[in-house]
C-alpha positions as CSV (number, residue, x, y, z in Angstrom):
1,M,-29.0,19.6,-49.3
2,S,-32.3,19.2,-51.1
3,V,-35.3,21.4,-50.2
4,I,-38.0,19.7,-48.1
5,T,-41.3,21.5,-47.8
6,Y,-43.9,21.0,-45.1
7,K,-47.2,22.8,-44.7
8,S,-48.8,23.7,-41.4
9,I,-51.8,21.5,-40.5
10,G,-52.9,24.0,-37.8
11,I,-52.0,26.4,-35.1
12,I,-51.1,25.8,-31.4
13,H,-52.7,28.2,-29.0
14,S,-51.2,28.7,-25.5
15,P,-51.1,31.3,-22.7
16,F,-47.5,32.3,-23.8
17,A,-47.5,35.4,-26.1
18,E,-43.7,35.6,-26.1
19,P,-41.0,33.0,-25.9
20,T,-39.6,34.5,-22.7
21,D,-40.5,33.1,-19.2
22,M,-42.0,29.9,-20.5
23,P,-41.3,26.4,-19.1
24,I,-38.5,24.9,-21.1
25,Q,-40.2,21.5,-21.5
26,S,-43.8,20.3,-21.4
27,L,-43.1,18.2,-18.3
28,Y,-42.6,21.5,-16.4
29,A,-45.7,23.2,-17.9
30,R,-48.1,21.0,-15.9
31,G,-51.6,22.3,-15.9
32,M,-50.9,25.0,-18.6
33,K,-53.9,24.8,-20.8
34,G,-53.8,25.3,-24.6
35,S,-55.6,24.3,-27.7
36,I,-54.9,23.2,-31.2
37,E,-56.9,24.6,-34.1
38,L,-56.5,22.0,-36.9
39,K,-57.3,23.1,-40.5
40,P,-60.7,21.6,-41.6
41,E,-59.1,19.5,-44.4
42,F,-57.3,17.5,-41.7
43,E,-60.2,16.8,-39.3
44,A,-60.8,13.2,-40.6
45,G,-57.2,12.4,-39.5
46,L,-58.3,12.9,-35.8
47,K,-60.4,9.8,-35.9
48,D,-59.6,7.6,-32.9
49,L,-57.2,10.1,-31.3
50,E,-59.5,10.7,-28.3
51,G,-58.5,7.2,-27.0
52,F,-54.9,8.5,-26.2
53,S,-54.1,10.4,-23.0
54,H,-51.1,12.2,-24.5
55,I,-50.0,13.3,-28.0
56,I,-46.7,14.4,-29.5
57,L,-46.9,17.8,-31.2
58,I,-44.3,18.4,-33.9
59,Y,-44.1,22.1,-34.8
60,H,-42.1,24.9,-36.4
61,F,-40.1,27.3,-34.2
62,H,-41.5,30.2,-36.1
63,L,-39.8,32.9,-34.0
64,S,-36.4,31.4,-34.2
65,R,-34.1,33.2,-36.7
66,G,-31.1,31.6,-38.3
67,Y,-29.2,28.8,-36.6
68,A,-26.0,28.1,-34.8
69,L,-24.2,24.8,-34.6
70,H,-23.0,25.7,-31.1
71,V,-25.5,27.1,-28.5
72,V,-25.6,27.8,-24.8
73,P,-28.7,25.9,-23.7
74,F,-31.1,27.0,-21.0
75,L,-29.9,24.4,-18.6
76,D,-26.2,25.2,-18.9
77,D,-23.6,28.0,-19.2
78,T,-21.4,25.9,-21.5
79,E,-21.6,26.0,-25.3
80,R,-22.9,22.7,-26.6
81,G,-23.4,21.3,-30.1
82,V,-27.0,22.2,-31.2
83,F,-27.8,18.5,-31.8
84,A,-26.9,17.7,-28.2
85,T,-29.6,20.2,-27.1
86,R,-33.3,21.0,-27.6
87,A,-32.6,24.6,-28.5
88,P,-34.8,26.2,-31.2
89,R,-32.0,27.8,-33.3
90,R,-31.5,24.7,-35.5
91,P,-30.8,24.2,-39.2
92,N,-34.4,22.9,-39.4
93,P,-36.3,24.7,-36.6
94,V,-38.6,21.8,-35.6
95,G,-39.8,21.3,-32.1
96,L,-41.7,18.6,-30.3
97,S,-43.7,18.5,-27.1
98,I,-45.6,15.8,-25.4
99,V,-48.9,17.2,-24.1
100,R,-52.0,15.8,-22.3
101,L,-55.0,15.4,-24.6
102,D,-58.2,16.6,-22.8
103,A,-60.7,16.6,-25.6
104,V,-61.2,16.4,-29.4
105,E,-64.2,18.4,-30.7
106,G,-64.2,18.7,-34.5
107,C,-61.0,20.5,-35.6
108,H,-60.4,21.7,-32.0
109,L,-58.2,19.8,-29.5
110,S,-58.0,20.9,-25.9
111,V,-54.6,20.1,-24.4
112,E,-52.6,20.6,-21.2
113,D,-48.9,20.9,-20.3
114,V,-48.2,23.3,-23.2
115,D,-44.7,24.8,-23.4
116,V,-45.2,26.4,-26.8
117,V,-45.6,30.1,-27.9
118,D,-49.1,31.0,-28.9
119,G,-49.6,30.9,-32.7
120,T,-47.0,28.3,-33.3
121,P,-47.5,26.5,-36.6
122,L,-48.3,22.8,-36.1
123,I,-46.6,20.3,-38.5
124,D,-47.9,17.0,-37.2
125,I,-49.6,15.1,-34.4
126,K,-48.6,11.6,-33.2
127,P,-50.0,9.6,-30.4
128,F,-47.7,9.1,-27.4
129,V,-47.3,5.4,-26.7
130,P,-45.4,4.7,-23.5
131,Y,-44.7,1.2,-24.6
132,F,-43.0,2.4,-27.8
133,D,-41.5,5.6,-26.5
134,H,-39.8,4.4,-23.2
135,R,-36.3,3.1,-23.3
136,D,-34.8,1.1,-20.4
137,G,-31.3,2.3,-19.7
138,A,-31.5,5.5,-21.6
139,V,-28.9,8.1,-20.6
140,C,-28.9,11.9,-20.9
141,G,-25.3,12.9,-21.7
142,W,-24.4,16.3,-20.3
143,L,-28.0,16.9,-19.1
144,T,-27.7,14.1,-16.4
145,T,-26.3,16.5,-13.8
146,R,-28.8,19.3,-14.7
147,L,-32.1,17.5,-14.8
148,N,-33.0,18.3,-11.2
149,E,-32.7,22.0,-12.0
150,A,-35.0,21.9,-15.1
151,H,-38.3,22.5,-13.3
152,D,-37.1,26.0,-12.2
153,V,-35.7,27.1,-15.5
154,R,-37.7,29.4,-17.8
155,S,-36.9,30.4,-21.4
156,D,-35.6,33.7,-22.5
157,S,-35.1,35.4,-25.8
158,R,-31.7,34.0,-26.6
159,F,-32.9,31.9,-29.6
160,V,-35.2,34.4,-31.2
161,S,-32.7,36.6,-33.0
162,D,-29.8,35.5,-35.2
163,K,-27.1,36.9,-32.9
């Protein structure tokens, strides 16, 4: 595998100091306020972003150590293939969250519905476009029977160490 290098474009700030007891998806972090501190050299790239209600944050799971091809995800007690989950212990520890964009002020973005640990390195921002991102007839595999439980599930430290 060839080496691919990304650099952080900023930092995500949230009320979560640790990866434990956080909502496991941004949908279940409703009202959790956070912010993004973009590096000044990327500020010009925010032009016209304020017209979007939601943005997609792509970030580095900086607290995840190592990876496993089989994991027990938060919503299950069965071992699953890592690519059939959203678990952070991945060969490339990249995460994504859809958050509400409240304001853009210079290099600072105010956001809501944040499900990310404070200090997480931001790799990219993309606008959320319901017309592009919605798929009629999409199915959720093994998660189908677990989706109703997701709002009550909180994260723990299972993906932080390389156990």
